[in-house]
C-alpha positions as CSV (number, residue, x, y, z in Angstrom):
1,M,-9.2,-18.9,3.9
2,S,-7.7,-16.9,1.1
3,W,-8.4,-13.1,0.9
4,L,-7.8,-10.9,-2.1
5,L,-6.6,-7.4,-1.2
6,A,-5.5,-4.4,-3.3
7,H,-3.3,-1.5,-2.3
8,R,-1.6,1.5,-3.9
9,P,0.4,4.6,-3.0
10,A,-1.8,7.6,-2.2
11,D,-0.6,9.4,-5.4
12,A,-0.9,6.4,-7.8
13,D,-3.7,5.2,-10.0
14,D,-2.6,1.5,-10.4
15,A,-3.2,-1.0,-7.6
16,V,-1.3,-4.0,-6.6
17,R,-3.4,-7.1,-5.9
18,V,-2.3,-9.8,-3.4
19,V,-3.7,-13.0,-2.0
20,I,-3.2,-13.6,1.7
21,D,-4.1,-16.8,3.6
22,A,-5.6,-15.8,7.0
23,A,-8.4,-16.9,9.3
24,T,-10.2,-13.6,9.0
25,S,-10.3,-10.5,6.8
26,A,-8.9,-8.4,9.8
27,E,-5.9,-10.7,10.0
28,A,-5.3,-10.4,6.3
29,I,-5.4,-6.6,6.5
30,A,-3.0,-6.6,9.5
31,E,-0.6,-8.9,7.6
32,L,-0.8,-6.7,4.5
33,R,-0.2,-3.5,6.5
34,A,2.9,-5.1,8.0
35,Q,4.3,-5.7,4.4
36,I,3.5,-2.4,2.6
37,P,4.9,1.1,2.9
38,A,3.1,3.4,5.3
39,D,1.9,5.7,2.5
40,H,0.0,2.9,0.7
41,K,-3.8,2.7,1.0
42,I,-5.7,-0.6,1.1
43,L,-8.5,-0.3,-1.4
44,Y,-10.4,-3.5,-0.7
45,V,-10.5,-6.9,0.8
46,M,-12.7,-9.7,-0.3
47,A,-12.9,-13.5,0.1
48,A,-11.0,-15.2,-2.7
49,D,-13.3,-17.7,-4.5
50,E,-11.5,-21.0,-4.5
51,R,-13.6,-22.1,-7.5
52,A,-12.5,-19.2,-9.7
53,P,-8.8,-18.4,-9.0
54,V,-7.7,-14.9,-9.7
55,A,-4.7,-14.4,-12.1
56,L,-2.6,-11.7,-10.6
57,A,-0.6,-9.5,-13.0
């Protein structure tokens, strides 16, 4: 399953969105935490809708 997550540094306003393929949202969060700096905050995680792909900028 694909998961859409967003993260940003604590002192920033702009978020970075990523799509991660994982079996569960918890696995997607763990994978993202392993990739981002320690000072970044995860803002949300949601199932990515396969019928409506998200264009990431």
